[in-house]
Each structure stands twice: as C-alpha cells, then as structure tokens.
LOGU-532125 format. One record per atom (N, C-alpha, C): residue in one letter; atom name; x, y, z. Coordinates in steps of 0.2 Angstrom, whole numbers, plus 5000, padded with zeros to 4 digits. Example, Ala and Ser with C-alpha at 12.3 -4.5 7.8 and 13.67 -1.06 7.14 Angstrom:
BEGIN
type;atom;u;v;w
A;N;5066;4972;5039;
A;CA;5062;4978;5039;
A;C;5066;4984;5039;
S;N;5064;4989;5035;
S;CA;5068;4995;5036;
S;C;5064;5000;5039;
This chain:
BEGIN
type;atom;u;v;w
M;N;4991;4912;4947;
M;CA;4994;4912;4955;
M;C;4994;4919;4956;
L;N;4996;4924;4954;
L;CA;4996;4930;4957;
L;C;4992;4934;4959;
D;N;4986;4933;4954;
D;CA;4980;4936;4955;
D;C;4976;4932;4962;
Q;N;4977;4926;4962;
Q;CA;4975;4922;4968;
Q;C;4978;4925;4974;
L;N;4984;4926;4975;
L;CA;4986;4929;4981;
L;C;4983;4935;4982;
L;N;4983;4939;4977;
L;CA;4981;4947;4978;
L;C;4975;4946;4981;
E;N;4970;4942;4978;
E;CA;4962;4941;4982;
E;C;4963;4939;4988;
R;N;4967;4935;4991;
R;CA;4967;4932;4997;
R;C;4971;4937;5002;
S;N;4975;4942;5001;
S;CA;4979;4945;5004;
S;C;4976;4953;5005;
S;N;4972;4955;5000;
S;CA;4969;4962;5000;
S;C;4962;4962;4998;
R;N;4957;4965;5002;
R;CA;4950;4967;4999;
R;C;4950;4972;4994;
T;N;4953;4977;4997;
T;CA;4954;4984;4992;
T;C;4958;4985;4986;
F;N;4964;4981;4986;
F;CA;4967;4981;4980;
F;C;4966;4975;4976;
A;N;4963;4970;4978;
A;CA;4961;4965;4974;
A;C;4955;4968;4969;
L;N;4953;4973;4972;
L;CA;4947;4977;4967;
L;C;4951;4982;4962;
S;N;4955;4986;4964;
S;CA;4957;4991;4960;
S;C;4964;4990;4957;
I;N;4968;4985;4958;
I;CA;4974;4984;4953;
I;C;4971;4980;4948;
P;N;4966;4976;4947;
P;CA;4964;4974;4942;
P;C;4961;4979;4935;
L;N;4961;4985;4938;
L;CA;4958;4992;4933;
L;C;4964;4992;4929;
L;N;4970;4992;4932;
L;CA;4977;4994;4928;
L;C;4977;4991;4922;
P;N;4980;4994;4916;
P;CA;4981;4992;4909;
P;C;4989;4986;4911;
E;N;4989;4982;4906;
E;CA;4995;4978;4907;
E;C;5000;4982;4903;
P;N;5007;4982;4905;
P;CA;5010;4977;4909;
P;C;5010;4981;4916;
C;N;5007;4985;4917;
C;CA;5007;4989;4924;
C;C;5002;4986;4929;
R;N;4999;4982;4928;
R;CA;4994;4977;4931;
R;C;4998;4973;4935;
T;N;5002;4968;4931;
T;CA;5006;4963;4933;
T;C;5012;4968;4938;
R;N;5015;4972;4936;
R;CA;5020;4974;4939;
R;C;5018;4977;4947;
T;N;5013;4982;4946;
T;CA;5010;4982;4953;
T;C;5007;4976;4958;
T;N;5005;4973;4953;
T;CA;5002;4967;4958;
T;C;5009;4965;4961;
L;N;5015;4963;4958;
L;CA;5022;4960;4961;
L;C;5024;4966;4967;
A;N;5023;4972;4965;
A;CA;5024;4976;4971;
A;C;5020;4976;4976;
Y;N;5014;4975;4977;
Y;CA;5009;4975;4980;
Y;C;5012;4969;4985;
L;N;5012;4962;4981;
L;CA;5013;4957;4986;
L;C;5020;4957;4990;
L;N;5025;4960;4988;
L;CA;5032;4960;4990;
L;C;5031;4965;4995;
F;N;5028;4971;4995;
F;CA;5028;4975;5001;
F;C;5022;4972;5006;
R;N;5017;4968;5005;
R;CA;5013;4966;5009;
R;C;5017;4960;5015;
V;N;5022;4956;5011;
V;CA;5027;4953;5014;
V;C;5031;4956;5018;
A;N;5034;4962;5017;
A;CA;5036;4965;5021;
A;C;5033;4968;5027;
D;N;5026;4971;5026;
D;CA;5022;4973;5031;
D;C;5021;4967;5035;
T;N;5020;4961;5035;
T;CA;5018;4955;5038;
T;C;5024;4955;5041;
F;N;5030;4955;5039;
F;CA;5035;4954;5044;
F;C;5036;4960;5050;
E;N;5034;4966;5047;
E;CA;5034;4971;5052;
E;C;5028;4972;5057;
D;N;5022;4969;5055;
D;CA;5017;4970;5059;
D;C;5016;4964;5065;
E;N;5019;4958;5064;
E;CA;5016;4952;5067;
E;C;5020;4952;5075;
T;N;5016;4955;5079;
T;CA;5020;4957;5085;
T;C;5021;4949;5089;
A;N;5018;4944;5087;
A;CA;5019;4937;5091;
A;C;5026;4935;5089;
W;N;5029;4937;5083;
W;CA;5036;4936;5083;
W;C;5041;4941;5086;
P;N;5047;4937;5089;
P;CA;5052;4942;5092;
P;C;5054;4947;5087;
P;N;5056;4953;5090;
P;CA;5059;4957;5086;
P;C;5065;4956;5082;
A;N;5069;4952;5084;
A;CA;5076;4950;5081;
A;C;5073;4946;5075;
E;N;5068;4940;5075;
E;CA;5066;4937;5070;
E;C;5063;4941;5066;
R;N;5059;4947;5066;
R;CA;5056;4951;5062;
R;C;5061;4956;5058;
L;N;5066;4957;5061;
L;CA;5071;4962;5058;
L;C;5076;4955;5053;
S;N;5077;4949;5055;
S;CA;5081;4946;5053;
S;C;5076;4944;5045;
A;N;5072;4942;5047;
A;CA;5067;4942;5040;
A;C;5066;4948;5035;
L;N;5065;4953;5038;
L;CA;5066;4960;5033;
L;C;5074;4960;5029;
A;N;5079;4959;5034;
A;CA;5085;4959;5030;
A;C;5086;4954;5025;
R;N;5084;4949;5025;
R;CA;5084;4943;5021;
R;C;5079;4946;5016;
L;N;5074;4948;5014;
L;CA;5070;4950;5010;
L;C;5074;4955;5007;
R;N;5077;4960;5010;
R;CA;5080;4964;5007;
R;C;5086;4963;5003;
D;N;5090;4958;5006;
D;CA;5096;4955;5003;
D;C;5094;4951;4995;
A;N;5088;4948;4997;
A;CA;5085;4944;4991;
A;C;5083;4948;4984;
L;N;5082;4955;4986;
L;CA;5081;4960;4981;
L;C;5087;4961;4975;
A;N;5094;4959;4979;
A;CA;5098;4962;4974;
A;C;5099;4957;4969;
D;N;5102;4961;4963;
D;CA;5103;4958;4957;
D;C;5108;4951;4957;
D;N;5113;4951;4961;
D;CA;5116;4945;4960;
D;C;5114;4941;4966;
A;N;5109;4941;4969;
A;CA;5105;4936;4975;
A;C;5105;4929;4971;
E;N;5105;4924;4976;
E;CA;5102;4917;4973;
E;C;5095;4917;4975;
P;N;5090;4917;4970;
P;CA;5083;4918;4972;
P;C;5081;4914;4977;
L;N;5081;4908;4976;
L;CA;5079;4902;4980;
L;C;5083;4902;4987;
T;N;5089;4902;4987;
T;CA;5094;4902;4993;
T;C;5091;4907;4998;
E;N;5090;4914;4996;
E;CA;5089;4919;5000;
E;C;5083;4918;5002;
L;N;5077;4916;4998;
L;CA;5070;4917;4999;
L;C;5068;4911;5004;
A;N;5073;4906;5002;
A;CA;5069;4899;5005;
A;C;5071;4899;5014;
A;N;5076;4904;5016;
A;CA;5077;4905;5023;
A;C;5073;4912;5026;
T;N;5069;4915;5021;
T;CA;5066;4922;5024;
T;C;5060;4920;5029;
A;N;5057;4915;5027;
A;CA;5051;4913;5033;
A;C;5053;4908;5037;
A;N;5060;4905;5036;
A;CA;5061;4899;5040;
A;C;5063;4901;5047;
G;N;5059;4897;5051;
G;CA;5060;4899;5059;
G;C;5053;4902;5062;
L;N;5050;4906;5057;
L;CA;5044;4910;5060;
L;C;5037;4905;5059;
D;N;5035;4906;5065;
D;CA;5029;4902;5066;
D;C;5022;4905;5063;
T;N;5022;4903;5056;
T;CA;5016;4906;5053;
T;C;5009;4904;5055;
S;N;5009;4900;5060;
S;CA;5001;4899;5063;
S;C;4999;4904;5067;
V;N;5003;4909;5067;
V;CA;5001;4914;5073;
V;C;4999;4919;5068;
I;N;4998;4920;5062;
I;CA;4995;4925;5057;
I;C;4989;4924;5058;
A;N;4985;4929;5059;
A;CA;4977;4929;5058;
A;C;4973;4929;5053;
E;N;4977;4932;5047;
E;CA;4974;4932;5039;
E;C;4978;4925;5037;
A;N;4974;4921;5035;
A;CA;4976;4915;5031;
A;C;4980;4917;5024;
G;N;4977;4922;5022;
G;CA;4979;4925;5015;
G;C;4986;4927;5015;
Y;N;4989;4930;5022;
Y;CA;4997;4933;5024;
Y;C;5000;4926;5023;
A;N;4999;4921;5026;
A;CA;5002;4914;5029;
A;C;5003;4911;5021;
E;N;4999;4911;5017;
E;CA;4999;4908;5010;
E;C;5005;4913;5007;
L;N;5005;4919;5007;
L;CA;5009;4923;5004;
L;C;5016;4921;5005;
L;N;5017;4921;5012;
L;CA;5024;4919;5015;
L;C;5026;4912;5010;
D;N;5020;4907;5010;
D;CA;5023;4901;5008;
D;C;5025;4902;5001;
A;N;5021;4906;4997;
A;CA;5023;4907;4989;
A;C;5028;4913;4989;
L;N;5032;4914;4994;
L;CA;5036;4920;4992;
L;C;5041;4919;4988;
P;N;5046;4912;4986;
P;CA;5050;4912;4982;
P;C;5047;4912;4975;
A;N;5042;4910;4973;
A;CA;5038;4909;4968;
A;C;5037;4917;4966;
V;N;5034;4922;4971;
V;CA;5033;4929;4969;
V;C;5039;4932;4968;
T;N;5044;4931;4971;
T;CA;5052;4934;4969;
T;C;5054;4932;4962;
E;N;5052;4927;4961;
E;CA;5054;4923;4954;
E;C;5050;4928;4947;
A;N;5045;4927;4949;
A;CA;5040;4931;4945;
A;C;5043;4939;4944;
W;N;5044;4942;4949;
W;CA;5047;4949;4951;
W;C;5053;4950;4946;
R;N;5058;4943;4947;
R;CA;5064;4943;4943;
R;C;5063;4942;4936;
G;N;5057;4942;4933;
G;CA;5054;4940;4926;
G;C;5052;4946;4923;
L;N;5051;4952;4927;
L;CA;5049;4958;4924;
L;C;5055;4961;4922;
E;N;5054;4967;4917;
E;CA;5060;4970;4913;
E;C;5063;4973;4918;
A;N;5070;4976;4916;
A;CA;5074;4977;4922;
A;C;5072;4985;4925;
E;N;5069;4988;4921;
E;CA;5068;4996;4924;
E;C;5062;4994;4929;
A;N;5056;4991;4927;
A;CA;5051;4990;4933;
A;C;5054;4986;4938;
R;N;5059;4981;4938;
R;CA;5061;4978;4943;
R;C;5066;4983;4948;
S;N;5069;4987;4944;
S;CA;5074;4991;4949;
S;C;5069;4997;4952;
I;N;5063;4999;4948;
I;CA;5059;5003;4953;
I;C;5056;5000;4958;
I;N;5054;4994;4957;
I;CA;5051;4991;4964;
I;C;5056;4989;4970;
A;N;5063;4988;4968;
A;CA;5066;4984;4971;
A;C;5069;4990;4974;
G;N;5070;4996;4972;
G;CA;5073;5002;4975;
G;C;5069;5006;4981;
H;N;5062;5006;4979;
H;CA;5056;5008;4985;
H;C;5055;5002;4990;
L;N;5057;4997;4988;
L;CA;5056;4991;4994;
L;C;5060;4992;4998;
R;N;5066;4994;4996;
R;CA;5072;4993;5001;
R;C;5072;4998;5005;
R;N;5069;5005;5004;
R;CA;5068;5010;5007;
R;C;5063;5010;5012;
T;N;5057;5006;5011;
T;CA;5052;5005;5015;
T;C;5055;5000;5021;
I;N;5059;4995;5019;
I;CA;5061;4990;5023;
I;C;5065;4994;5029;
D;N;5070;4998;5026;
D;CA;5074;5001;5031;
D;C;5069;5005;5036;
G;N;5065;5009;5034;
G;CA;5060;5012;5037;
G;C;5058;5007;5043;
M;N;5055;5003;5040;
M;CA;5051;4996;5045;
M;C;5057;4995;5051;
A;N;5062;4993;5048;
A;CA;5066;4991;5052;
A;C;5069;4996;5057;
S;N;5070;5002;5056;
S;CA;5070;5007;5062;
S;C;5065;5007;5066;
W;N;5059;5006;5066;
W;CA;5054;5007;5070;
W;C;5054;5000;5075;
I;N;5054;4996;5071;
I;CA;5056;4989;5075;
I;C;5061;4990;5081;
D;N;5067;4991;5078;
D;CA;5074;4993;5082;
D;C;5072;4998;5087;
R;N;5067;5003;5086;
R;CA;5066;5009;5091;
R;C;5062;5005;5097;
G;N;5057;5001;5095;
G;CA;5054;4997;5100;
G;C;5049;4999;5104;
T;N;5046;5007;5101;
T;CA;5040;5009;5104;
T;C;5036;5012;5097;
P;N;5031;5011;5098;
P;CA;5025;5015;5092;
P;C;5027;5023;5092;
P;N;5024;5026;5088;
P;CA;5025;5032;5087;
P;C;5020;5036;5093;
Q;N;5023;5041;5095;
Q;CA;5022;5045;5101;
Q;C;5019;5052;5100;
T;N;5020;5054;5093;
T;CA;5016;5061;5091;
T;C;5013;5059;5086;
V;N;5008;5065;5083;
V;CA;5007;5065;5076;
V;C;5011;5066;5070;
A;N;5017;5070;5072;
A;CA;5023;5070;5067;
A;C;5026;5063;5067;
E;N;5027;5059;5071;
E;CA;5029;5052;5070;
E;C;5024;5047;5067;
V;N;5018;5048;5068;
V;CA;5012;5044;5065;
V;C;5014;5046;5058;
R;N;5015;5052;5056;
R;CA;5015;5053;5048;
R;C;5021;5051;5046;
R;N;5026;5051;5049;
R;CA;5033;5049;5048;
R;C;5033;5041;5046;
Y;N;5029;5038;5051;
Y;CA;5028;5031;5050;
Y;C;5025;5029;5043;
C;N;5019;5034;5042;
C;CA;5015;5033;5037;
C;C;5019;5034;5031;
Y;N;5023;5038;5031;
Y;CA;5028;5039;5025;
Y;C;5032;5032;5025;
H;N;5035;5030;5030;
H;CA;5038;5023;5027;
H;C;5034;5018;5025;
V;N;5029;5016;5027;
V;CA;5025;5010;5025;
V;C;5020;5012;5019;
A;N;5018;5019;5017;
A;CA;5014;5020;5013;
A;C;5015;5025;5007;
G;N;5018;5031;5010;
G;CA;5021;5037;5005;
G;C;5024;5034;5001;
I;N;5029;5030;5003;
I;CA;5035;5028;4999;
I;C;5032;5022;4993;
V;N;5026;5019;4994;
V;CA;5020;5016;4989;
V;C;5019;5020;4984;
G;N;5016;5026;4986;
G;CA;5014;5032;4981;
G;C;5018;5033;4976;
E;N;5025;5035;4981;
E;CA;5030;5037;4974;
E;C;5032;5030;4970;
L;N;5033;5025;4973;
L;CA;5033;5018;4968;
L;C;5028;5019;4963;
C;N;5022;5020;4964;
C;CA;5016;5018;4959;
C;C;5017;5024;4954;
T;N;5021;5031;4956;
T;CA;5021;5036;4953;
T;C;5025;5034;4946;
E;N;5031;5030;4948;
E;CA;5037;5029;4943;
E;C;5034;5023;4937;
L;N;5029;5018;4941;
L;CA;5026;5013;4936;
L;C;5021;5017;4932;
F;N;5017;5020;4934;
F;CA;5012;5024;4930;
F;C;5016;5028;4924;
V;N;5021;5032;4927;
V;CA;5025;5036;4921;
V;C;5028;5031;4917;
L;N;5030;5025;4918;
L;CA;5032;5019;4914;
L;C;5028;5017;4910;
Q;N;5022;5017;4912;
Q;CA;5016;5014;4908;
Q;C;5012;5020;4903;
S;N;5013;5026;4905;
S;CA;5009;5031;4902;
S;C;5015;5037;4900;
P;N;5019;5037;4896;
P;CA;5024;5043;4894;
P;C;5021;5049;4893;
T;N;5014;5050;4893;
T;CA;5011;5057;4891;
T;C;5012;5060;4899;
L;N;5014;5055;4905;
L;CA;5013;5058;4912;
L;C;5020;5061;4914;
T;N;5026;5062;4909;
T;CA;5033;5063;4909;
T;C;5031;5070;4912;
P;N;5029;5074;4908;
P;CA;5029;5081;4909;
P;C;5026;5083;4916;
A;N;5023;5078;4919;
A;CA;5021;5079;4926;
A;C;5024;5076;4930;
R;N;5028;5072;4930;
R;CA;5031;5069;4934;
R;C;5033;5072;4940;
D;N;5036;5078;4941;
D;CA;5037;5081;4947;
D;C;5033;5082;4951;
E;N;5026;5087;4947;
E;CA;5020;5087;4951;
E;C;5017;5080;4955;
L;N;5016;5074;4950;
L;CA;5016;5069;4954;
L;C;5020;5066;4959;
R;N;5026;5067;4958;
R;CA;5031;5064;4965;
R;C;5029;5069;4971;
R;N;5030;5076;4970;
R;CA;5027;5079;4975;
R;C;5020;5077;4979;
L;N;5015;5075;4975;
L;CA;5009;5073;4978;
L;C;5007;5067;4980;
A;N;5012;5062;4978;
A;CA;5012;5055;4980;
A;C;5012;5053;4986;
P;N;5017;5055;4990;
P;CA;5016;5053;4997;
P;C;5010;5054;5001;
A;N;5007;5060;4999;
A;CA;5000;5062;5003;
A;C;4994;5057;5001;
F;N;4995;5053;4995;
F;CA;4990;5049;4993;
F;C;4991;5042;4997;
G;N;4998;5040;4998;
G;CA;4998;5035;5002;
G;C;4996;5037;5009;
E;N;4999;5042;5011;
E;CA;4997;5043;5019;
E;C;4990;5045;5019;
T;N;4985;5046;5015;
T;CA;4978;5047;5016;
T;C;4975;5039;5017;
L;N;4978;5035;5012;
L;CA;4976;5028;5013;
L;C;4978;5025;5021;
Q;N;4984;5025;5022;
Q;CA;4987;5024;5028;
Q;C;4983;5026;5034;
L;N;4982;5032;5034;
L;CA;4980;5035;5040;
L;C;4970;5032;5042;
V;N;4969;5032;5036;
V;CA;4961;5029;5036;
V;C;4961;5023;5039;
N;N;4967;5018;5037;
N;CA;4967;5012;5040;
N;C;4968;5012;5047;
I;N;4973;5015;5049;
I;CA;4974;5017;5056;
I;C;4969;5021;5060;
L;N;4965;5024;5057;
L;CA;4960;5026;5063;
L;C;4953;5021;5062;
R;N;4953;5017;5057;
R;CA;4949;5012;5056;
R;C;4949;5007;5060;
D;N;4956;5006;5061;
D;CA;4957;4999;5064;
D;C;4961;5001;5071;
E;N;4960;5005;5074;
E;CA;4963;5007;5079;
E;C;4961;5002;5086;
S;N;4954;4999;5086;
S;CA;4953;4995;5092;
S;C;4957;4989;5090;
D;N;4956;4987;5084;
D;CA;4959;4980;5082;
D;C;4968;4980;5084;
D;N;4970;4985;5081;
D;CA;4977;4985;5083;
D;C;4980;4985;5090;
A;N;4975;4988;5094;
A;CA;4976;4988;5100;
A;C;4976;4982;5103;
D;N;4971;4979;5101;
D;CA;4971;4972;5104;
D;C;4976;4967;5101;
E;N;4979;4969;5097;
E;CA;4984;4964;5094;
E;C;4990;4967;5095;
G;N;4991;4972;5100;
G;CA;4997;4974;5103;
G;C;5002;4981;5101;
R;N;4997;4983;5094;
R;CA;5000;4989;5090;
R;C;4995;4994;5092;
R;N;4999;5001;5094;
R;CA;4996;5006;5095;
R;C;4999;5012;5091;
F;N;4994;5014;5086;
F;CA;4997;5020;5081;
F;C;4994;5026;5082;
V;N;4989;5026;5087;
V;CA;4985;5032;5087;
V;C;4987;5035;5094;
P;N;4992;5039;5097;
P;CA;4995;5040;5104;
P;C;4990;5042;5109;
S;N;4985;5047;5107;
S;CA;4980;5049;5111;
S;C;4973;5051;5109;
P;N;4968;5052;5112;
P;CA;4962;5055;5109;
P;C;4962;5062;5106;
A;N;4967;5065;5107;
A;CA;4968;5073;5106;
A;C;4971;5072;5098;
A;N;4976;5066;5099;
A;CA;4980;5065;5092;
A;C;4975;5062;5088;
R;N;4970;5059;5089;
R;CA;4966;5056;5083;
R;C;4963;5061;5080;
A;N;4960;5066;5084;
A;CA;4955;5071;5081;
A;C;4962;5075;5077;
Q;N;4968;5075;5079;
Q;CA;4971;5079;5073;
Q;C;4974;5074;5067;
L;N;4974;5067;5069;
L;CA;4976;5064;5063;
L;C;4970;5063;5057;
E;N;4964;5064;5061;
E;CA;4958;5065;5056;
E;C;4958;5070;5052;
A;N;4960;5076;5055;
A;CA;4962;5083;5050;
A;C;4967;5082;5045;
V;N;4973;5078;5048;
V;CA;4979;5077;5044;
V;C;4976;5073;5036;
A;N;4972;5068;5038;
A;CA;4970;5063;5033;
A;C;4966;5069;5028;
Q;N;4960;5072;5031;
Q;CA;4958;5076;5027;
Q;C;4962;5081;5021;
A;N;4966;5082;5025;
A;CA;4971;5088;5021;
A;C;4974;5085;5016;
A;N;4977;5078;5017;
A;CA;4981;5073;5013;
A;C;4977;5072;5008;
R;N;4970;5070;5010;
R;CA;4964;5068;5004;
R;C;4965;5074;4999;
E;N;4965;5081;5001;
E;CA;4964;5085;4996;
E;C;4971;5084;4990;
D;N;4977;5083;4993;
D;CA;4982;5082;4989;
D;C;4981;5076;4985;
A;N;4978;5070;4987;
A;CA;4977;5064;4984;
A;C;4973;5066;4977;
A;N;4968;5070;4979;
A;CA;4963;5072;4973;
A;C;4967;5075;4969;
A;N;4971;5080;4970;
A;CA;4974;5084;4965;
A;C;4979;5080;4962;
Y;N;4981;5073;4964;
Y;CA;4986;5069;4961;
Y;C;4981;5065;4955;
I;N;4975;5065;4956;
I;CA;4972;5061;4952;
I;C;4969;5066;4945;
A;N;4969;5072;4948;
A;CA;4967;5077;4943;
A;C;4973;5078;4937;
A;N;4978;5077;4941;
A;CA;4985;5079;4938;
A;C;4986;5073;4932;
L;N;4984;5067;4934;
L;CA;4984;5060;4931;
L;C;4979;5060;4924;
A;N;4973;5064;4925;
A;CA;4968;5065;4920;
A;C;4970;5070;4915;
A;N;4973;5075;4919;
A;CA;4974;5082;4915;
A;C;4979;5079;4908;
H;N;4984;5074;4911;
H;CA;4990;5074;4906;
H;C;4989;5065;4902;
A;N;4983;5065;4901;
A;CA;4981;5058;4897;
A;C;4983;5052;4900;
A;N;4983;5050;4907;
A;CA;4985;5044;4910;
A;C;4981;5039;4907;
D;N;4981;5033;4906;
D;CA;4978;5027;4904;
D;C;4972;5029;4909;
P;N;4966;5027;4905;
P;CA;4959;5028;4910;
P;C;4958;5021;4916;
G;N;4964;5016;4914;
G;CA;4964;5010;4920;
G;C;4968;5013;4925;
I;N;4973;5018;4924;
I;CA;4977;5021;4929;
I;C;4974;5026;4934;
V;N;4969;5030;4931;
V;CA;4964;5035;4934;
V;C;4960;5031;4938;
A;N;4956;5025;4936;
A;CA;4952;5022;4938;
A;C;4954;5019;4945;
F;N;4961;5016;4944;
F;CA;4962;5012;4950;
F;C;4964;5018;4955;
N;N;4967;5024;4955;
N;CA;4969;5029;4960;
N;C;4961;5031;4962;
A;N;4956;5032;4958;
A;CA;4949;5034;4960;
A;C;4947;5031;4965;
L;N;4947;5024;4963;
L;CA;4942;5019;4967;
L;C;4947;5019;4974;
N;N;4953;5019;4975;
N;CA;4956;5018;4981;
N;C;4954;5024;4986;
L;N;4955;5030;4981;
L;CA;4954;5036;4986;
L;C;4945;5037;4987;
A;N;4941;5035;4982;
A;CA;4934;5036;4986;
A;C;4933;5031;4991;
L;N;4935;5025;4990;
L;CA;4934;5020;4997;
L;C;4937;5024;5003;
A;N;4943;5027;5003;
A;CA;4946;5030;5008;
A;C;4941;5035;5011;
K;N;4939;5040;5006;
K;CA;4935;5045;5007;
K;C;4928;5044;5011;
E;N;4925;5039;5009;
E;CA;4919;5036;5012;
E;C;4920;5033;5017;
T;N;4925;5029;5019;
T;CA;4927;5026;5025;
T;C;4930;5031;5031;
L;N;4933;5037;5030;
L;CA;4935;5040;5034;
L;C;4928;5044;5036;
A;N;4923;5046;5032;
A;CA;4918;5048;5034;
A;C;4915;5044;5039;
L;N;4913;5039;5038;
L;CA;4910;5034;5043;
L;C;4913;5032;5049;
V;N;4921;5033;5049;
V;CA;4924;5033;5054;
V;C;4923;5038;5059;
A;N;4923;5045;5055;
A;CA;4922;5050;5060;
A;C;4915;5050;5063;
K;N;4911;5047;5060;
K;CA;4903;5048;5062;
K;C;4903;5042;5066;
L;N;4906;5035;5066;
L;CA;4905;5030;5069;
L;C;4909;5027;5075;
G;N;4916;5029;5073;
G;CA;4922;5026;5076;
G;C;4924;5021;5074;
P;N;4930;5019;5076;
P;CA;4934;5013;5074;
P;C;4929;5007;5073;
G;N;4932;5002;5068;
G;CA;4929;4995;5068;
G;C;4924;4995;5061;
V;N;4922;5001;5059;
V;CA;4916;5001;5053;
V;C;4921;5000;5047;
K;N;4916;4997;5042;
K;CA;4918;4996;5036;
K;C;4913;4997;5031;
L;N;4915;5000;5025;
L;CA;4910;5001;5019;
L;C;4906;4995;5018;
P;N;4900;4995;5018;
P;CA;4895;4990;5015;
P;C;4898;4987;5008;
R;N;4896;4981;5006;
R;CA;4900;4979;5000;
R;C;4895;4981;4994;
D;N;4888;4982;4995;
D;CA;4885;4984;4990;
D;C;4889;4991;4987;
R;N;4889;4996;4993;
R;CA;4893;5002;4991;
R;C;4898;5003;4988;
V;N;4902;4997;4991;
V;CA;4909;4996;4987;
V;C;4909;4995;4980;
A;N;4903;4990;4978;
A;CA;4902;4989;4972;
A;C;4899;4994;4966;
E;N;4895;4999;4971;
E;CA;4892;5004;4967;
E;C;4898;5009;4965;
L;N;4903;5011;4969;
L;CA;4909;5015;4967;
L;C;4913;5012;4961;
H;N;4913;5004;4962;
H;CA;4918;5002;4957;
H;C;4915;5004;4951;
A;N;4909;5002;4950;
A;CA;4905;5002;4945;
A;C;4904;5009;4941;
E;N;4904;5014;4945;
E;CA;4903;5020;4943;
E;C;4909;5023;4941;
I;N;4915;5022;4945;
I;CA;4921;5024;4941;
I;C;4924;5021;4936;
V;N;4922;5015;4936;
V;CA;4924;5011;4929;
V;C;4920;5015;4922;
Q;N;4913;5016;4925;
Q;CA;4909;5019;4918;
Q;C;4913;5026;4918;
R;N;4913;5030;4923;
R;CA;4916;5036;4920;
R;C;4923;5037;4916;
T;N;4928;5032;4920;
T;CA;4934;5034;4916;
T;C;4934;5030;4909;
D;N;4929;5025;4908;
D;CA;4930;5023;4902;
D;C;4926;5027;4896;
A;N;4923;5032;4898;
A;CA;4920;5037;4895;
A;C;4924;5043;4895;
G;N;4928;5043;4899;
G;CA;4933;5050;4898;
G;C;4931;5055;4902;
N;N;4925;5053;4907;
N;CA;4922;5058;4912;
N;C;4925;5059;4918;
S;N;4924;5065;4920;
S;CA;4929;5066;4925;
S;C;4926;5062;4933;
V;N;4931;5060;4938;
V;CA;4929;5056;4944;
V;C;4929;5062;4950;
A;N;4930;5068;4947;
A;CA;4932;5073;4953;
A;C;4926;5072;4959;
G;N;4920;5072;4957;
G;CA;4915;5073;4961;
G;C;4915;5065;4967;
L;N;4919;5060;4966;
L;CA;4918;5055;4968;
L;C;4924;5056;4974;
V;N;4929;5059;4973;
V;CA;4936;5060;4977;
V;C;4936;5067;4980;
E;N;4934;5071;4978;
E;CA;4936;5078;4981;
E;C;4931;5080;4987;
C-alpha cells in the first residue's frame, strides 16, 4: 500500500526513495507521505483558510504519543471537499491517512519521534503562512518559506540517515549544517519550474521578475551546499543507497534548474533522461564510484 501511495503522489521520490536500504526506505516513505498530506492541506487554496488550519492542527495532534489513532485521523479530512484536488494521488492519500498513520505508529520509537518532531515544526511553519494570508513578498521571505516546507525535511532525512548508518555520526554536525540547503534547492527548483501553474491556481511564490533572477542565483548557491552534503555522506561511508537517493534528487534538480533558466517555467526533464540519470547513479554508487560529476 505504501509504495502504491508513493507512486501515485510523487514522480521524483517514487524513483529515489526505493534506492534507500531498509528500514530507512520504509521510514522515509512514511515521512514523505505524512509531509505530503501536510503540504496538501497547506497548498489547496480552494479550501477556506480556517478549514486548512483545522486540518493541519488535527494532523499535528494525531502525532502525539497518547492520541487516539483513528479518532483523530478520521476527522482530519472530514468536511474537506477532496474533489477540488487536481492530483488524484493526493486525494487517495487523504483517504488512506488513517492507515498511513497506523503504519507510522508501527515504527520503532526513535524513528517515530524523529518524523513527528520535524513534521510538527513544518506544520507550525505552514500554519503561520496561512494565518498571515499573503505569500512571500521578498527573496528572504521565500527562503524562509522554503525552510519551513523543505529545509526541515532535509534535517529530518539527516537524522534518518544517521540512524541507518552509524558511520555518519562523526559527520552529523556538518550534515545538519548543510541539510537545509539541500531541501531549499529542491523547493526552489519546484517554485521556479511551477511558477506559471502556481499562479493559475492562486499561489504566488516568485514576488517579481527581479526576485526570480535572485532566486535562481540562490538555488545555484544552495545546490553547491547540497553537493557538499552528498560528498560528506560518501566520505563517511554512508550506505550506497543513501548516497544514490540524494544524488538522484540533486542531479534531477540540477538539470531541471538549467532547463528552466534556458526555457522558462513549465519545463520538465524528458523521461528518458531521468531514466539515464537513475541508471548511472545506481551503477556508480553500487561500484563505490563518485557521483560528484553528476551533482556539482
């Protein structure tokens, strides 16, 4: 069920998460699905702000250790018109939310605590933007938004990677420092690529043409930190699947950013190029070879 929900709700992560070793793969899948639920509550502008805030609050409450699993979650999507969701996979995920949360509750305590703690922080950040009622107005605000919805995810993944590969423990501080930039890179690429679609749906994350140029520069700089993050993983003997997961995400972001800079919003990497990158990264990481040339 989890793999099917992943495939239906994400093109990129449905390719990269299966590269992770178990149990990190299952932990990360559940983390992604729960964060995707929060993103859906935050993003769906067809729902009134009060309903979105209420849904986020119920999701946050459901993460408490003493929460009644089905009682809290059964009400989370209640009253929300899921027919307005353009992505069918997101609507399916909301329907499956009680089962996803039950699977999360089946994780060992440390992994469950890591996921819940970071998701609560993201929910609080999302709620603050809904409460505010206006999108980011400056480049600094866009970056703060990116931290709330993606930088925290980078920090979450770092904790899951260290939990999986104890050899990363000496590098934890360095990875924590670089992790938000990794998440920011992926989010900024999405914002720049989807600018037109977001505007059509009532969302605006690029304040002005001048800001767009600045955000492209910020994304390039953040990408350098993200490449350093991958280098640190490799240097400290992270599991090859962890290196591959991060390398694929960053390689796809790198090439998408270049394509957007050349052709403008709305472009997507051809599927055959995505497949080529996937195959090359798996081949390199399995052989213990560097992926630096694909991400730097």
